Backbone and ligand atoms as CSV (ligand in chain L), in Angstrom:
chain,resi,resn,atom,element,x,y,z
A,1,MET,N,N,-86.259,-62.314,16.464
A,1,MET,CA,C,-86.767,-62.109,17.829
A,1,MET,C,C,-86.244,-63.194,18.765
A,2,ALA,N,N,-85.979,-62.791,19.952
A,2,ALA,CA,C,-85.353,-63.714,20.909
A,2,ALA,C,C,-86.221,-64.935,21.201
A,3,ASP,N,N,-87.572,-64.736,21.366
A,3,ASP,CA,C,-88.402,-65.888,21.757
A,3,ASP,C,C,-88.689,-66.838,20.591
A,4,GLU,N,N,-88.222,-66.490,19.382
A,4,GLU,CA,C,-88.383,-67.427,18.257
A,4,GLU,C,C,-87.243,-68.429,18.212
A,5,LYS,N,N,-86.223,-68.084,18.997
A,5,LYS,CA,C,-85.068,-68.989,19.029
A,5,LYS,C,C,-85.484,-70.316,19.648
A,6,ILE,N,N,-85.152,-71.363,18.981
A,6,ILE,CA,C,-85.537,-72.673,19.525
A,6,ILE,C,C,-84.391,-73.226,20.340
A,7,LYS,N,N,-84.726,-73.524,21.575
A,7,LYS,CA,C,-83.682,-74.089,22.429
A,7,LYS,C,C,-83.587,-75.585,22.181
A,8,PHE,N,N,-82.398,-76.092,22.096
A,8,PHE,CA,C,-82.186,-77.518,21.854
A,8,PHE,C,C,-82.947,-78.366,22.863
A,9,ASP,N,N,-82.980,-77.929,24.144
A,9,ASP,CA,C,-83.636,-78.691,25.226
A,9,ASP,C,C,-85.106,-78.983,24.916
A,10,GLU,N,N,-85.764,-78.039,24.165
A,10,GLU,CA,C,-87.196,-78.201,23.920
A,10,GLU,C,C,-87.504,-79.460,23.122
A,11,PHE,N,N,-86.500,-79.937,22.414
A,11,PHE,CA,C,-86.712,-81.147,21.619
A,11,PHE,C,C,-86.494,-82.417,22.421
A,12,GLU,N,N,-85.972,-82.251,23.602
A,12,GLU,CA,C,-85.663,-83.445,24.378
A,12,GLU,C,C,-86.915,-84.293,24.560
A,13,GLY,N,N,-86.796,-85.545,24.406
A,13,GLY,CA,C,-87.954,-86.417,24.549
A,13,GLY,C,C,-88.717,-86.601,23.256
A,14,GLU,N,N,-88.501,-85.726,22.275
A,14,GLU,CA,C,-89.204,-85.874,20.998
A,14,GLU,C,C,-88.322,-86.535,19.951
A,15,LEU,N,N,-87.048,-86.572,20.261
A,15,LEU,CA,C,-86.150,-87.172,19.280
A,15,LEU,C,C,-86.410,-88.669,19.172
A,16,LEU,N,N,-86.356,-89.163,17.958
A,16,LEU,CA,C,-86.558,-90.605,17.767
A,16,LEU,C,C,-85.316,-91.345,18.229
A,17,THR,N,N,-85.549,-92.332,19.020
A,17,THR,CA,C,-84.419,-93.164,19.429
A,17,THR,C,C,-84.293,-94.289,18.412
A,18,GLU,N,N,-83.212,-95.029,18.464
A,18,GLU,CA,C,-83.003,-96.124,17.513
A,18,GLU,C,C,-84.142,-97.130,17.538
A,19,GLU,N,N,-84.711,-97.356,18.755
A,19,GLU,CA,C,-85.790,-98.354,18.863
A,19,GLU,C,C,-87.061,-97.890,18.148
A,20,ASP,N,N,-87.231,-96.536,18.056
A,20,ASP,CA,C,-88.450,-96.025,17.408
A,20,ASP,C,C,-88.419,-96.223,15.894
A,21,ILE,N,N,-87.229,-96.277,15.346
A,21,ILE,CA,C,-87.123,-96.341,13.887
A,21,ILE,C,C,-87.161,-97.807,13.468
A,22,LYS,N,N,-88.298,-98.175,12.866
A,22,LYS,CA,C,-88.448,-99.571,12.444
A,22,LYS,C,C,-87.863,-99.708,11.039
A,23,LEU,N,N,-86.777,-100.437,10.948
A,23,LEU,CA,C,-86.164,-100.646,9.643
A,23,LEU,C,C,-86.894,-101.776,8.930
A,24,LYS,N,N,-87.173,-101.565,7.657
A,24,LYS,CA,C,-87.901,-102.578,6.883
A,24,LYS,C,C,-87.027,-103.016,5.726
A,25,ARG,N,N,-86.886,-104.314,5.565
A,25,ARG,CA,C,-86.139,-104.813,4.402
A,25,ARG,C,C,-86.935,-104.477,3.147
A,26,PRO,N,N,-86.247,-104.255,2.019
A,26,PRO,CA,C,-86.998,-103.952,0.786
A,26,PRO,C,C,-87.822,-105.168,0.366
A,27,ASP,N,N,-89.003,-104.913,-0.233
A,27,ASP,CA,C,-89.806,-106.017,-0.745
A,27,ASP,C,C,-89.033,-106.723,-1.858
A,28,MET,N,N,-89.159,-108.035,-1.902
A,28,MET,CA,C,-88.536,-108.815,-2.972
A,28,MET,C,C,-89.655,-109.517,-3.742
A,29,TYR,N,N,-89.318,-109.971,-4.934
A,29,TYR,CA,C,-90.359,-110.529,-5.813
A,29,TYR,C,C,-89.995,-111.934,-6.288
A,30,ARG,N,N,-90.932,-112.860,-6.043
A,30,ARG,CA,C,-90.768,-114.247,-6.520
A,30,ARG,C,C,-91.206,-114.325,-7.979
A,31,ILE,N,N,-90.395,-114.968,-8.799
A,31,ILE,CA,C,-90.831,-115.235,-10.177
A,31,ILE,C,C,-91.386,-116.652,-10.215
A,32,ILE,N,N,-92.642,-116.755,-10.658
A,32,ILE,CA,C,-93.329,-118.043,-10.720
A,32,ILE,C,C,-93.470,-118.456,-12.188
A,33,LEU,N,N,-92.957,-119.618,-12.495
A,33,LEU,CA,C,-93.079,-120.168,-13.852
A,33,LEU,C,C,-94.399,-120.934,-13.943
A,34,LEU,N,N,-95.187,-120.631,-14.980
A,34,LEU,CA,C,-96.503,-121.266,-15.129
A,34,LEU,C,C,-96.469,-122.352,-16.204
A,35,ASN,N,N,-97.148,-123.437,-15.931
A,35,ASN,CA,C,-97.231,-124.503,-16.933
A,35,ASN,C,C,-98.212,-124.124,-18.045
A,36,ASP,N,N,-98.019,-124.695,-19.206
A,36,ASP,CA,C,-99.029,-124.635,-20.280
A,36,ASP,C,C,-98.888,-125.934,-21.056
A,37,ASP,N,N,-99.800,-126.166,-22.002
A,37,ASP,CA,C,-99.805,-127.461,-22.701
A,37,ASP,C,C,-98.953,-127.483,-23.958
A,38,TYR,N,N,-98.414,-126.343,-24.361
A,38,TYR,CA,C,-97.810,-126.268,-25.701
A,38,TYR,C,C,-96.310,-125.996,-25.744
A,39,THR,N,N,-95.788,-125.228,-24.777
A,39,THR,CA,C,-94.354,-124.879,-24.844
A,39,THR,C,C,-93.508,-126.152,-24.695
A,40,PRO,N,N,-92.572,-126.390,-25.607
A,40,PRO,CA,C,-91.728,-127.591,-25.470
A,40,PRO,C,C,-90.879,-127.526,-24.199
A,41,ARG,N,N,-90.720,-128.672,-23.570
A,41,ARG,CA,C,-89.936,-128.750,-22.326
A,41,ARG,C,C,-88.516,-128.210,-22.523
A,42,GLU,N,N,-87.909,-128.532,-23.668
A,42,GLU,CA,C,-86.519,-128.103,-23.929
A,42,GLU,C,C,-86.433,-126.577,-23.973
A,43,PHE,N,N,-87.480,-125.956,-24.524
A,43,PHE,CA,C,-87.473,-124.493,-24.603
A,43,PHE,C,C,-87.522,-123.891,-23.194
A,44,VAL,N,N,-88.324,-124.489,-22.308
A,44,VAL,CA,C,-88.438,-123.980,-20.928
A,44,VAL,C,C,-87.077,-124.084,-20.232
A,45,VAL,N,N,-86.407,-125.212,-20.407
A,45,VAL,CA,C,-85.087,-125.389,-19.776
A,45,VAL,C,C,-84.096,-124.381,-20.369
A,46,TRP,N,N,-84.154,-124.174,-21.669
A,46,TRP,CA,C,-83.266,-123.205,-22.331
A,46,TRP,C,C,-83.467,-121.797,-21.750
A,47,ILE,N,N,-84.738,-121.432,-21.524
A,47,ILE,CA,C,-85.058,-120.122,-20.929
A,47,ILE,C,C,-84.457,-120.017,-19.518
A,48,LEU,N,N,-84.593,-121.093,-18.755
A,48,LEU,CA,C,-84.103,-121.065,-17.369
A,48,LEU,C,C,-82.583,-120.936,-17.318
A,49,VAL,N,N,-81.916,-121.508,-18.305
A,49,VAL,CA,C,-80.454,-121.387,-18.382
A,49,VAL,C,C,-80.076,-119.992,-18.885
A,50,ARG,N,N,-80.745,-119.559,-19.947
A,50,ARG,CA,C,-80.367,-118.308,-20.619
A,50,ARG,C,C,-80.733,-117.067,-19.802
A,51,VAL,N,N,-81.932,-117.026,-19.244
A,51,VAL,CA,C,-82.396,-115.803,-18.560
A,51,VAL,C,C,-82.048,-115.825,-17.059
A,52,PHE,N,N,-82.085,-117.041,-16.469
A,52,PHE,CA,C,-81.920,-117.109,-15.011
A,52,PHE,C,C,-80.587,-117.715,-14.575
A,53,TYR,N,N,-79.735,-118.028,-15.546
A,53,TYR,CA,C,-78.409,-118.589,-15.264
A,53,TYR,C,C,-78.469,-119.857,-14.407
A,54,LYS,N,N,-79.531,-120.654,-14.593
A,54,LYS,CA,C,-79.598,-121.956,-13.908
A,54,LYS,C,C,-78.724,-122.931,-14.688
A,55,ASN,N,N,-78.197,-123.972,-13.998
A,55,ASN,CA,C,-77.563,-125.013,-14.807
A,55,ASN,C,C,-78.666,-125.928,-15.352
A,56,LYS,N,N,-78.312,-126.818,-16.277
A,56,LYS,CA,C,-79.334,-127.627,-16.961
A,56,LYS,C,C,-80.124,-128.502,-15.996
A,57,GLU,N,N,-79.451,-129.026,-14.980
A,57,GLU,CA,C,-80.127,-129.923,-14.023
A,57,GLU,C,C,-81.170,-129.148,-13.228
A,58,GLU,N,N,-80.782,-127.982,-12.731
A,58,GLU,CA,C,-81.711,-127.144,-11.960
A,58,GLU,C,C,-82.849,-126.661,-12.871
A,59,GLY,N,N,-82.501,-126.306,-14.100
A,59,GLY,CA,C,-83.514,-125.880,-15.079
A,59,GLY,C,C,-84.526,-126.987,-15.318
A,60,ALA,N,N,-84.034,-128.220,-15.472
A,60,ALA,CA,C,-84.924,-129.360,-15.717
A,60,ALA,C,C,-85.818,-129.612,-14.493
A,61,ARG,N,N,-85.250,-129.443,-13.301
A,61,ARG,CA,C,-86.029,-129.657,-12.063
A,61,ARG,C,C,-87.175,-128.637,-11.961
A,62,ILE,N,N,-86.855,-127.367,-12.232
A,62,ILE,CA,C,-87.872,-126.302,-12.139
A,62,ILE,C,C,-88.946,-126.507,-13.219
A,63,MET,N,N,-88.493,-126.848,-14.428
A,63,MET,CA,C,-89.440,-127.083,-15.526
A,63,MET,C,C,-90.389,-128.229,-15.168
A,64,LEU,N,N,-89.829,-129.343,-14.644
A,64,LEU,CA,C,-90.661,-130.514,-14.322
A,64,LEU,C,C,-91.650,-130.219,-13.198
A,65,GLU,N,N,-91.209,-129.398,-12.231
A,65,GLU,CA,C,-92.121,-129.036,-11.133
A,65,GLU,C,C,-93.305,-128.242,-11.675
A,66,ALA,N,N,-93.027,-127.275,-12.576
A,66,ALA,CA,C,-94.123,-126.504,-13.182
A,66,ALA,C,C,-95.012,-127.439,-14.012
A,67,HIS,N,N,-94.380,-128.350,-14.741
A,67,HIS,CA,C,-95.112,-129.279,-15.615
A,67,HIS,C,C,-96.071,-130.162,-14.800
A,68,THR,N,N,-95.614,-130.638,-13.642
A,68,THR,CA,C,-96.439,-131.583,-12.866
A,68,THR,C,C,-97.375,-130.880,-11.881
A,69,LYS,N,N,-96.924,-129.743,-11.321
A,69,LYS,CA,C,-97.744,-129.092,-10.280
A,69,LYS,C,C,-98.486,-127.846,-10.772
A,70,GLY,N,N,-98.150,-127.389,-11.988
A,70,GLY,CA,C,-98.841,-126.208,-12.519
A,70,GLY,C,C,-98.018,-124.944,-12.411
A,71,LYS,N,N,-97.140,-124.876,-11.420
A,71,LYS,CA,C,-96.265,-123.702,-11.274
A,71,LYS,C,C,-95.026,-124.062,-10.462
A,72,SER,N,N,-94.009,-123.218,-10.568
A,72,SER,CA,C,-92.782,-123.467,-9.817
A,72,SER,C,C,-92.065,-122.139,-9.569
A,73,ILE,N,N,-91.438,-122.014,-8.406
A,73,ILE,CA,C,-90.676,-120.789,-8.111
A,73,ILE,C,C,-89.324,-120.857,-8.817
A,74,VAL,N,N,-89.026,-119.824,-9.593
A,74,VAL,CA,C,-87.740,-119.777,-10.302
A,74,VAL,C,C,-86.673,-119.122,-9.419
A,75,GLY,N,N,-87.063,-118.064,-8.702
A,75,GLY,CA,C,-86.111,-117.359,-7.860
A,75,GLY,C,C,-86.737,-116.106,-7.283
A,76,VAL,N,N,-85.985,-115.426,-6.410
A,76,VAL,CA,C,-86.465,-114.218,-5.743
A,76,VAL,C,C,-85.502,-113.082,-6.068
A,77,TYR,N,N,-86.048,-111.954,-6.537
A,77,TYR,CA,C,-85.213,-110.854,-7.039
A,77,TYR,C,C,-85.787,-109.511,-6.589
A,78,THR,N,N,-84.988,-108.465,-6.728
A,78,THR,CA,C,-85.522,-107.118,-6.509
A,78,THR,C,C,-86.531,-106.834,-7.632
A,79,TYR,N,N,-87.356,-105.824,-7.430
A,79,TYR,CA,C,-88.437,-105.549,-8.382
A,79,TYR,C,C,-87.926,-105.333,-9.807
A,80,ASP,N,N,-86.912,-104.488,-9.953
A,80,ASP,CA,C,-86.419,-104.157,-11.298
A,80,ASP,C,C,-85.860,-105.380,-12.020
A,81,VAL,N,N,-85.085,-106.172,-11.286
A,81,VAL,CA,C,-84.489,-107.371,-11.896
A,81,VAL,C,C,-85.596,-108.358,-12.263
A,82,ALA,N,N,-86.553,-108.561,-11.337
A,82,ALA,CA,C,-87.637,-109.521,-11.573
A,82,ALA,C,C,-88.458,-109.112,-12.792
A,83,ARG,N,N,-88.795,-107.835,-12.866
A,83,ARG,CA,C,-89.621,-107.347,-13.982
A,83,ARG,C,C,-88.894,-107.508,-15.316
A,84,SER,N,N,-87.601,-107.192,-15.304
A,84,SER,CA,C,-86.824,-107.297,-16.529
A,84,SER,C,C,-86.721,-108.762,-16.984
A,85,LYS,N,N,-86.570,-109.690,-16.030
A,85,LYS,CA,C,-86.470,-111.110,-16.400
A,85,LYS,C,C,-87.808,-111.623,-16.942
A,86,VAL,N,N,-88.915,-111.210,-16.314
A,86,VAL,CA,C,-90.237,-111.634,-16.804
A,86,VAL,C,C,-90.437,-111.121,-18.238
A,87,MET,N,N,-90.023,-109.873,-18.485
A,87,MET,CA,C,-90.167,-109.311,-19.831
A,87,MET,C,C,-89.325,-110.084,-20.846
A,88,GLN,N,N,-88.089,-110.464,-20.445
A,88,GLN,CA,C,-87.236,-111.246,-21.353
A,88,GLN,C,C,-87.877,-112.586,-21.686
A,89,VAL,N,N,-88.448,-113.244,-20.646
A,89,VAL,CA,C,-89.094,-114.549,-20.872
A,89,VAL,C,C,-90.239,-114.395,-21.867
A,90,HIS,N,N,-91.088,-113.397,-21.650
A,90,HIS,CA,C,-92.265,-113.232,-22.502
A,90,HIS,C,C,-91.860,-112.858,-23.931
A,91,GLN,N,N,-90.812,-112.046,-24.042
A,91,GLN,CA,C,-90.335,-111.643,-25.368
A,91,GLN,C,C,-89.758,-112.835,-26.135
A,92,LEU,N,N,-88.913,-113.618,-25.456
A,92,LEU,CA,C,-88.307,-114.784,-26.122
A,92,LEU,C,C,-89.377,-115.824,-26.477
A,93,ALA,N,N,-90.365,-115.992,-25.594
A,93,ALA,CA,C,-91.452,-116.944,-25.856
A,93,ALA,C,C,-92.253,-116.479,-27.079
A,94,LYS,N,N,-92.541,-115.204,-27.121
A,94,LYS,CA,C,-93.324,-114.655,-28.237
A,94,LYS,C,C,-92.565,-114.807,-29.569
A,95,GLN,N,N,-91.272,-114.453,-29.538
A,95,GLN,CA,C,-90.430,-114.574,-30.746
A,95,GLN,C,C,-90.434,-115.998,-31.287
A,96,ASN,N,N,-90.518,-116.963,-30.354
A,96,ASN,CA,C,-90.477,-118.376,-30.749
A,96,ASN,C,C,-91.878,-119.002,-30.836
A,97,GLU,N,N,-92.886,-118.146,-30.713
A,97,GLU,CA,C,-94.292,-118.552,-30.839
A,97,GLU,C,C,-94.711,-119.632,-29.838
A,98,HIS,N,N,-94.262,-119.430,-28.570
A,98,HIS,CA,C,-94.691,-120.319,-27.487
A,98,HIS,C,C,-95.500,-119.486,-26.484
A,99,PRO,N,N,-96.477,-120.120,-25.822
A,99,PRO,CA,C,-97.323,-119.348,-24.889
A,99,PRO,C,C,-96.750,-119.229,-23.470
A,100,LEU,N,N,-95.493,-119.585,-23.290
A,100,LEU,CA,C,-94.892,-119.621,-21.939
A,100,LEU,C,C,-95.074,-118.296,-21.199
A,101,LYS,N,N,-95.501,-118.392,-19.948
A,101,LYS,CA,C,-95.702,-117.197,-19.113
A,101,LYS,C,C,-95.114,-117.413,-17.728
A,102,CYS,N,N,-94.687,-116.312,-17.122
A,102,CYS,CA,C,-94.372,-116.363,-15.703
A,102,CYS,C,C,-94.937,-115.101,-15.059
A,103,GLU,N,N,-95.051,-115.132,-13.746
A,103,GLU,CA,C,-95.646,-113.989,-13.043
A,103,GLU,C,C,-94.847,-113.656,-11.785
A,104,LEU,N,N,-95.151,-112.489,-11.215
A,104,LEU,CA,C,-94.455,-112.028,-10.015
A,104,LEU,C,C,-95.355,-112.135,-8.796
A,105,GLU,N,N,-94.749,-112.485,-7.671
A,105,GLU,CA,C,-95.460,-112.471,-6.382
A,105,GLU,C,C,-94.593,-111.691,-5.410
A,106,VAL,N,N,-95.202,-110.770,-4.684
A,106,VAL,CA,C,-94.394,-109.977,-3.738
A,106,VAL,C,C,-94.098,-110.802,-2.488
A,107,GLU,N,N,-92.862,-110.627,-2.016
A,107,GLU,CA,C,-92.451,-111.266,-0.767
A,107,GLU,C,C,-92.161,-110.110,0.174
A,108,GLU,N,N,-93.099,-109.823,1.083
A,108,GLU,CA,C,-92.987,-108.632,1.947
A,108,GLU,C,C,-91.645,-108.610,2.677
A,109,GLY,N,N,-91.036,-107.424,2.692
A,109,GLY,CA,C,-89.730,-107.273,3.309
A,109,GLY,C,C,-89.694,-107.598,4.793
A,110,GLY,N,N,-90.679,-107.070,5.535
A,110,GLY,CA,C,-90.727,-107.306,6.981
A,110,GLY,C,C,-89.680,-106.500,7.726
A,111,GLU,N,N,-89.799,-106.510,9.066
A,111,GLU,CA,C,-88.886,-105.714,9.895
A,111,GLU,C,C,-87.518,-106.359,9.999
A,112,GLU,N,N,-86.516,-105.485,10.050
A,112,GLU,CA,C,-85.171,-106.027,10.277
A,112,GLU,C,C,-85.024,-106.381,11.737
A,113,GLN,N,N,-84.183,-107.364,12.032
A,113,GLN,CA,C,-84.004,-107.806,13.432
A,113,GLN,C,C,-83.220,-106.755,14.208
L,1,TYC,N1,N,-96.306,-128.789,-20.194
L,1,TYC,C1,C,-95.399,-128.521,-21.287
L,1,TYC,C2,C,-95.407,-129.715,-22.231
L,1,TYC,O1,O,-95.894,-130.775,-21.895
L,1,TYC,C3,C,-93.976,-128.251,-20.786
L,1,TYC,C4,C,-93.903,-127.070,-19.877
L,1,TYC,C5,C,-93.267,-127.206,-18.640
L,1,TYC,C6,C,-94.436,-125.853,-20.247
L,1,TYC,C7,C,-93.178,-126.117,-17.774
L,1,TYC,C8,C,-94.364,-124.746,-19.380
L,1,TYC,O2,O,-93.620,-123.817,-17.303
L,1,TYC,C9,C,-93.720,-124.889,-18.158
L,1,TYC,N2,N,-94.837,-129.533,-23.422
């Protein structure tokens, strides 16, 4: 039917302009290393080198910060990468009978400029 035809003009003013579309960066996830009383310091540094590709100096710095302050940020990753690294840490700690744990904190993406 003729009156079912939609005229392009009817949409004028309803189209989203670039300013209407708020672009949001993807959420990223901080991995937080938690201190405990039992995991050997060398093992923590080994984990930071093996799982997070830190060099030994950076690994030692992160380990010492967790040791003295209770926790330390290891790095910021996409969700899948962060989750996989946390799982590797927990698996390697368990295999070696250490209680080492780390956790994830979301870092909201926010609007793009
Ligand atoms: N506090 C542990 C010890 O004295 C070492 C340690 C450091 C454990 C950092 C965990 O995230 C950690 N053996």
